C-alpha positions in Angstrom: 29.0 -43.8 32.1 25.8 -45.2 30.7 23.8 -43.2 28.1 20.2 -44.2 27.6 18.8 -43.1 24.3 15.1 -43.9 24.6 12.3 -45.0 26.9 12.4 -48.5 25.4 16.2 -48.8 26.1 15.6 -47.6 29.6 13.1 -50.4 30.3 15.5 -53.0 28.9 18.3 -52.1 31.3 16.0 -51.5 34.3 16.0 -54.1 37.1 13.2 -52.4 38.9 10.6 -49.8 37.7 8.1 -47.7 39.7 4.5 -48.4 38.9 3.7 -45.3 36.9 2.8 -44.3 33.4 5.5 -43.7 30.8 4.7 -40.0 30.9 5.6 -39.9 34.6 8.4 -42.3 34.4 10.9 -39.9 32.8 10.3 -37.2 35.4 11.5 -36.9 39.0 11.0 -38.4 41.5 10.1 -41.5 39.6 13.2 -41.5 37.3 15.3 -41.7 40.5 13.4 -44.8 41.7 14.6 -46.9 38.7 17.2 -49.5 39.5 19.6 -50.4 36.7 22.1 -53.3 36.6 24.4 -54.2 33.7 26.9 -57.0 33.1 29.7 -54.7 34.0 28.1 -52.8 36.9 25.7 -53.9 39.6 24.3 -50.4 40.4 23.9 -47.3 38.4 23.1 -43.8 39.9 21.5 -41.1 37.7 23.6 -38.0 37.2 21.6 -35.3 39.2 22.8 -32.4 37.1 21.9 -31.7 33.5 23.9 -30.2 30.7 23.1 -26.6 29.7 19.7 -26.8 27.9 21.2 -24.8 25.1 23.1 -27.9 24.2 19.8 -29.6 23.7 18.3 -26.9 21.4 21.8 -26.5 19.9 21.3 -29.9 18.3 18.2 -28.8 16.5 20.1 -28.9 13.2 20.1 -32.8 13.3 17.5 -33.6 16.0 14.8 -31.5 14.5 14.2 -34.0 11.6 15.8 -37.0 13.3 18.9 -36.7 11.1 20.5 -39.9 12.5 17.6 -42.1 11.3 16.3 -40.0 8.4 19.7 -39.6 6.9 18.7 -39.1 3.2 16.2 -36.2 4.0 18.7 -34.6 6.4 21.5 -34.7 3.8 19.2 -32.8 1.3 18.6 -30.0 3.9 21.9 -29.6 5.7 23.3 -27.0 6.0 20.0 -25.1 6.4 19.5 -22.0 4.2 18.3 -19.5 6.8 17.5 -19.2 10.5 16.3 -16.3 12.6 16.0 -15.4 16.3 16.5 -12.4 18.6 19.8 -10.7 19.2 19.9 -12.3 22.7 20.5 -15.7 21.1 23.9 -14.7 19.8 25.6 -16.5 22.8 22.7 -19.0 23.1 21.1 -20.8 20.3 23.2 -19.4 17.4 26.4 -20.3 19.3 25.4 -23.8 20.3 24.1 -24.7 16.9 27.4 -23.6 15.4 29.6 -25.3 18.0 27.9 -28.7 17.9 27.8 -28.8 14.1 31.5 -27.8 13.8 32.5 -30.4 16.4 30.5 -33.1 14.6 30.9 -32.3 10.9 33.4 -29.5 10.9 31.1 -26.9 9.3 28.3 -24.4 10.2 24.7 -25.8 10.1 23.3 -22.7 8.5 24.1 -20.5 5.6 22.6 -17.2 6.8 21.2 -15.8 10.0 18.7 -12.9 10.5 19.3 -11.5 14.0 16.2 -9.7 15.1 16.3 -6.5 17.2 14.2 -6.1 20.4 11.0 -4.1 20.7 11.0 -1.3 23.3 8.5 1.3 24.1 8.3 4.6 22.3 10.8 6.2 24.7 13.3 3.4 24.2 12.6 1.8 27.6 12.3 -2.0 28.0 8.7 -3.1 28.3 7.8 -4.6 31.7 4.6 -5.0 33.8 6.1 -3.2 36.7 6.7 -0.1 34.5 3.2 -0.4 33.0 4.5 0.2 29.5 3.7 -3.3 28.1 1.8 -3.3 24.8 -0.5 -6.4 24.4 -1.1 -7.7 21.0 -4.8 -8.5 21.7 -5.4 -4.9 22.6 -3.8 -3.7 19.4 -5.8 -6.1 17.3 -9.0 -4.9 19.0 -8.3 -1.2 18.5 -6.4 -1.2 15.1 -6.9 -4.6 13.6 -4.3 -7.3 12.8 -3.4 -6.0 9.3 -2.7 -2.5 10.5 -0.6 -3.8 13.4 1.3 -6.1 11.1 1.9 -3.4 8.5 3.2 -1.0 11.2 5.7 -3.6 12.5 7.0 -4.4 9.1 7.2 -0.7 8.0 8.6 0.8 11.2 12.2 -0.4 11.2 14.5 -3.0 9.8 14.1 -6.5 11.4 17.6 -6.3 12.9 17.2 -2.9 14.5 15.8 -1.9 17.9 12.1 -1.0 17.4 10.6 1.9 19.3 7.0 0.8 19.4 4.4 3.6 19.5 0.8 2.3 19.3 -0.5 5.7 18.2 1.5 5.4 15.0 -0.5 2.4 13.9 -3.4 4.7 13.2 -1.3 6.6 10.6 -0.3 3.3 8.9 -3.9 2.1 8.9 -4.7 5.0 6.7 -2.9 3.0 3.9 -5.5 0.3 4.1 -8.3 2.9 3.8 -6.6 4.3 0.7 -6.3 0.8 -0.8 -9.9 0.2 -0.1 -11.0 3.5 -1.7 -8.9 2.8 -4.8 -10.5 -0.6 -5.3 -13.9 0.9 -4.6 -13.3 3.6 -7.2 -12.2 1.0 -9.8 -15.1 -1.3 -9.0 -17.7 1.5 -9.2 -16.7 2.7 -12.7 -15.8 -0.8 -14.1 -19.3 -2.0 -13.2 -20.9 1.1 -14.8 -19.1 0.5 -18.0 -19.4 -3.3 -17.9 -15.7 -3.9 -17.9 -14.7 -7.6 -18.3 -11.0 -8.5 -17.9 -11.6 -11.6 -19.9 -13.0 -9.6 -22.8 -11.1 -6.3 -22.3 -7.6 -7.8 -22.1 -4.6 -5.7 -21.4 -2.5 -7.2 -24.3 -5.3 -6.2 -26.7 -5.9 -2.7 -25.4 -2.3 -1.7 -24.7 -2.1 -0.1 -28.1 -4.9 2.3 -27.0 -3.2 3.2 -23.7 -2.3 6.8 -23.0 1.1 7.8 -21.6 -0.2 7.9 -18.1 -1.4 4.3 -18.5 2.1 3.2 -19.7 3.6 5.2 -16.8 1.6 3.1 -14.2 2.6 -0.2 -15.9 6.3 1.0 -15.8 6.0 2.2 -12.2 4.4 -1.0 -11.0 7.0 -3.2 -12.5 9.8 -1.0 -11.2 8.3 -1.1 -7.7 7.9 -4.9 -8.0 11.6 -5.2 -9.0 12.6 -3.2 -5.9 10.3 -5.2 -3.6 11.7 -8.5 -4.8 15.3 -7.2 -4.4 14.6 -6.0 -0.9 12.9 -9.3 0.0 15.9 -11.2 -1.2 18.1 -9.2 1.2 15.6 -9.6 4.1 14.9 -5.8 4.0 11.3 -6.3 4.9 10.9 -2.7 6.0 12.1 -1.4 2.6 9.9 -3.8 0.7 6.9 -2.8 2.8 7.6 0.9 2.2 7.8 0.3 -1.6 4.3 -1.4 -1.5 2.9 1.5 0.6 4.2 4.0 -1.9 2.7 2.0 -4.8 -0.7 2.2 -3.1 -0.6 5.8 -1.8 1.6 7.7 -4.3 1.4 5.8 -7.6 -2.2 4.6 -7.5 -4.2 6.9 -5.3 -2.4 10.3 -5.5 -1.3 10.0 -9.1 -3.0 7.6 -11.4 -6.6 7.8 -10.0 -6.3 11.6 -10.3 -5.1 11.3 -13.9 -7.9 9.0 -15.1 -10.8 10.4 -13.1 -12.0 12.6 -15.9 -11.6 9.9 -18.5 -13.7 7.3 -16.7 -16.3 9.9 -15.7 -17.4 10.4 -19.3 -20.3 8.2 -20.4 -18.8 7.7 -23.9 -17.5 4.2 -24.6 -14.0 5.1 -25.8 -11.3 2.5 -26.2 -8.8 4.5 -24.2 -11.2 4.3 -21.3 -11.2 0.5 -21.4 -7.4 0.6 -21.8 -7.3 2.6 -18.5 -9.6 0.0 -16.9 -7.4 -2.9 -18.2 -4.3 -1.3 -16.8 -5.8 -0.4 -13.5 -7.3 -3.9 -13.0 -4.0 -5.6 -13.9 -2.0 -3.4 -11.5 -4.6 -3.6 -8.7 -4.8 -7.4 -9.0 -1.0 -7.7 -8.7 -0.8 -5.1 -6.0 -3.3 -7.2 -3.9 -1.2 -10.3 -4.5 2.1 -8.6 -3.5 0.3 -7.0 -0.5 -0.8 -10.3 0.8 2.7 -10.8 2.2 2.2 -7.7 4.4 -1.6 -7.4 5.0 -3.1 -10.9 4.6 -6.6 -10.2 5.7 -7.7 -7.2 3.7 -6.0 -8.6 0.6 -7.9 -11.9 1.0 -11.2 -9.9 1.3 -10.4 -7.9 -1.8 -9.5 -11.0 -3.7 -12.9 -12.5 -2.9 -15.0 -9.4 -3.2 -13.2 -7.7 -6.1 -11.0 -10.0 -8.2 -13.1 -13.2 -8.1 -16.2 -11.1 -8.8 -14.7 -10.3 -12.2 -12.8 -13.6 -12.6 -14.8 -16.4 -11.0 -12.4 -19.0 -12.1 -9.4 -17.5 -10.3 -7.8 -19.5 -7.5 -9.9 -19.6 -4.3 -7.5 -17.6 -2.2 -4.9 -14.8 -2.8 -2.6 -16.9 -0.7 -2.6 -19.6 -3.3 -1.3 -17.3 -6.1 2.2 -17.0 -7.3 4.2 -13.8 -7.0 3.7 -11.7 -10.2 6.6 -11.7 -12.6 8.4 -8.5 -13.5 7.6 -7.5 -17.1 10.8 -5.8 -18.1 9.4 -4.5 -21.5 6.9 -2.4 -19.5 9.6 -0.5 -17.7 10.4 2.8 -19.3 12.8 4.8 -17.1 12.6 7.9 -19.3 8.9 8.0 -19.0 9.1 7.6 -15.2 11.7 10.4 -15.0 9.4 12.6 -17.1 6.4 11.9 -14.9 8.5 12.6 -11.8 9.2 16.1 -13.1 5.5 16.5 -14.0 4.5 15.6 -10.4 7.2 17.9 -9.1 5.8 20.8 -11.3 2.3 20.0 -10.0 3.5 20.1 -6.4 5.4 23.4 -6.8 2.5 24.9 -8.6 0.2 23.9 -5.7 2.6 25.5 -3.3 2.7 28.7 -5.4 -1.2 28.8 -5.4 -1.2 28.3 -1.6 1.1 31.3 -1.2 -1.1 33.6 -3.2 -4.3 32.2 -1.8 -5.8 30.6 -5.0 -7.4 27.2 -4.7 -6.4 24.4 -7.0 -10.1 24.2 -8.1 -9.8 27.7 -9.5 -8.5 27.8 -13.1 -5.6 30.1 -14.0 -4.6 31.5 -17.4 -1.0 30.5 -17.9 2.0 28.6 -16.5 5.5 29.1 -17.9 8.1 26.4 -17.2 11.7 27.3 -17.7 13.8 24.2 -17.8 17.5 24.2 -16.7 19.0 23.5 -20.2 17.6 20.0 -20.9 16.4 19.7 -24.6 15.5 16.1 -24.2 13.3 16.8 -21.2 11.6 19.7 -23.0 10.6 17.3 -25.8 9.1 14.8 -23.4 7.3 17.4 -21.4 5.9 19.1 -24.5 4.3 15.8 -25.6 2.7 15.5 -22.1 1.7 19.2 -21.8 -1.9 18.2 -21.6 -1.3 16.3 -18.3 0.5 19.3 -16.8 -2.4 21.6 -17.8 -4.9 19.1 -16.3 -3.1 18.6 -13.0 -2.2 22.3 -12.4 -5.6 23.5 -13.7 -4.0 26.0 -16.0 -5.4 26.9 -19.4 -2.1 27.1 -21.2 1.4 25.7 -20.4 4.5 27.0 -22.1 7.8 25.1 -21.8 11.0 26.8 -22.7 14.8 26.6 -22.1 15.0 30.4 -21.8 13.5 32.9 -19.3 10.0 33.9 -20.5 9.3 37.5 -21.2 6.6 38.2 -18.6 5.5 41.0 -16.3 6.7 39.5 -13.0 4.2 41.5 -10.9 1.5 39.3 -12.3 3.3 36.0 -11.7 4.3 33.8 -8.7 7.8 32.4 -9.3 9.2 29.2 -7.9 12.7 27.9 -8.6 14.0 24.3 -8.2 17.1 22.5 -9.3 15.3 21.2 -12.5 13.1 24.1 -13.5 11.6 27.5 -12.7 7.9 28.1 -12.9 6.1 31.3 -13.5 2.4 31.0 -12.5 0.0 33.7 -13.8 -2.0 34.7 -10.7 -4.4 37.2 -12.2 -8.0 36.0 -12.3 -10.0 37.7 -15.0 -13.8 37.7 -15.3 -14.0 34.5 -17.4 -11.8 32.6 -15.0 -13.9 33.8 -12.0 -17.1 32.5 -13.5 -15.5 29.1 -14.2 -14.2 29.0 -10.6 -17.6 29.8 -9.2 -19.1 27.1 -11.4 -16.6 24.6 -10.0 -17.5 25.6 -6.5 -21.1 25.0 -7.2 -20.2 21.5 -8.7 -18.3 20.6 -5.6 -21.3 21.4 -3.4 -23.7 19.5 -5.6 -21.4 16.5 -5.5 -21.5 16.7 -1.7 -25.3 16.8 -1.7 -25.4 13.8 -4.1 -23.3 11.8 -1.6 -25.5 13.1 1.3 -28.6 11.4 -0.1 -26.7 8.3 -1.2 -27.1 8.6 -5.0 -25.2 6.2 -7.1 -22.6 7.6 -9.5 -24.8 6.8 -12.6 -28.0 8.3 -11.2 -29.2 11.4 -12.9 -30.5 14.5 -11.1 -32.4 17.7 -11.5 -30.7 20.9 -10.1 -32.2 24.2 -9.0 -30.0 27.1 -7.9 -31.6 29.9 -5.9 -29.4 33.1 -5.5 -29.6 36.8 -5.9 -25.9 37.2 -6.6 -25.2 38.3 -10.2 -21.8 36.7 -10.5 -23.1 33.3 -9.4 -26.0 33.6 -11.8 -23.7 34.6 -14.6 -21.4 31.7 -13.8 -24.3 29.2 -14.0 -25.3 30.6 -17.4 -21.8 30.6 -18.8 -20.9 27.1 -17.5 -24.2 25.4 -17.5 -23.1 22.5 -19.7 -20.0 22.0 -17.5 -22.2 21.9 -14.3 -24.6 19.4 -16.0 -21.7 17.1 -17.1 -19.9 17.1 -13.8 -22.9 16.5 -11.7 -24.8 14.1 -14.1 -27.7 16.6 -14.1 -30.4 16.5 -16.8 -31.4 20.0 -16.2 -30.1 23.1 -14.3 -32.4 26.0 -13.4 -31.7 29.3 -11.7 -35.1 29.7 -9.9 -37.0 29.1 -6.7 -36.4 25.5 -5.6 -39.5 23.2 -5.5 -40.5 22.0 -2.0 -39.9 18.3 -2.7 -36.2 18.9 -3.6 -33.3 18.2 -1.1 -31.9 21.6 -0.3 -28.8 23.0 1.4 -27.7 26.6 2.0 -24.2 27.5 1.1 -21.8 30.5 1.1 -19.4 30.7 -1.9 -16.8 33.4 -1.6 -19.1 35.4 0.6 -22.1 34.9 -1.9 -25.2 33.2 -0.5 -26.8 30.5 -2.5 -29.4 27.7 -1.9 -29.0 24.5 -4.0 -31.6 21.9 -4.5 -31.3 18.5 -6.1 -33.7 15.6 -6.9 -33.1 12.3 -8.5 -34.5 12.3 -12.0 -37.2 9.8 -12.9 -35.2 9.2 -16.1 -32.2 7.7 -14.2 
């Protein structure tokens, strides 16, 4: 048997070669036209059959970097840390890699394997053209975008499980990208208004002015980052992706932005406002960096349009950054547990309101929280009572370890494993006027957006109604309406013709609202 190892060697042993290029020479029929003669044999005939091609790819562990000739480099890399392929390669590539390496060096050529599951349609059927259930990547990119498609694949299931692919579910995941976009837009809008500068307003300087909700976000981010890194180290991409999604949706959008909205709306230049900006900027920047693993395109855009707009000297691409380090001293598990209870109280209060038909916008008089014998939690919650009052829109929160003495017919009661809440559901005259004022504010804000006013632009407001309760609400809460809508003046009168007007119905009461941008903006 004669084994020829290269084209050059083939030419040396050949007695006769066909007149073709080197590219054609190694293929049939020309390879069979070569005549070979050696000192020990006058005529050689090419073996017509080939060894299983898996043997060829099964030598990738040494052939891939020419390990015979590049011995020093190969020794540094062998055995290889990690390889991945589909589950169908168990008897193919994975097996032949293992067999050839064990035969040659008596050990496996790899330290770990990720065996990927197959992708089937949403009903669990194999995709095929004949069935008409094939999903083409280019169609998904055209409809949903590359980031949304990528995020869905990472989020949907573990890499080693069978994936039931439903294109319609990508739309639900794409909503995460819209939420991230809106969080950044919110931050950028108010940071620009207040001339926030991360180089001037540094987190390490302002942390002493941070409020508990700011410290909670720093703790939550670093806890999430720790979980993400742990999942990544175990190749649990689906769990790492879900942690990042929850960071964006639950921690940033649903929780922190809600908590600081009132603080950043005020035009006063308070230090705790800049502390909130410093915290939000730090967490958003790191969230974008971490997210670049999952959604590379939108994070790159946000890096250029948001981060480098505030820090021009930052690296030119998010993909050139290093993964943020976990700051252990920011992690406060007690604070996180307390806020988890607060958010649970908020959720159960919202459910109680829904049952009795009272909107969250409408203020209520009192909320009693009976804890299930936990003195330590009572102390924590008492310190953060102002957050519960703000989130639940209740004038007074009382936290006890005993059942409160209340007239139950005036309360909606909800019980959980951690606490029992008693929500006062009677709306007195004063609460009604405030509720109506809030409804007016909501509609004025809608009208501001309708005529594309900037957040900082001032307006004049006219309110035209014959309803006595609405008129009383405006008079009682005029300052509140002005503050919340950035109005320089509010009048209950016939609306001038040049104003932008809209007709509304609030709790069955008809009202016409008119707004105009003030020349003093």
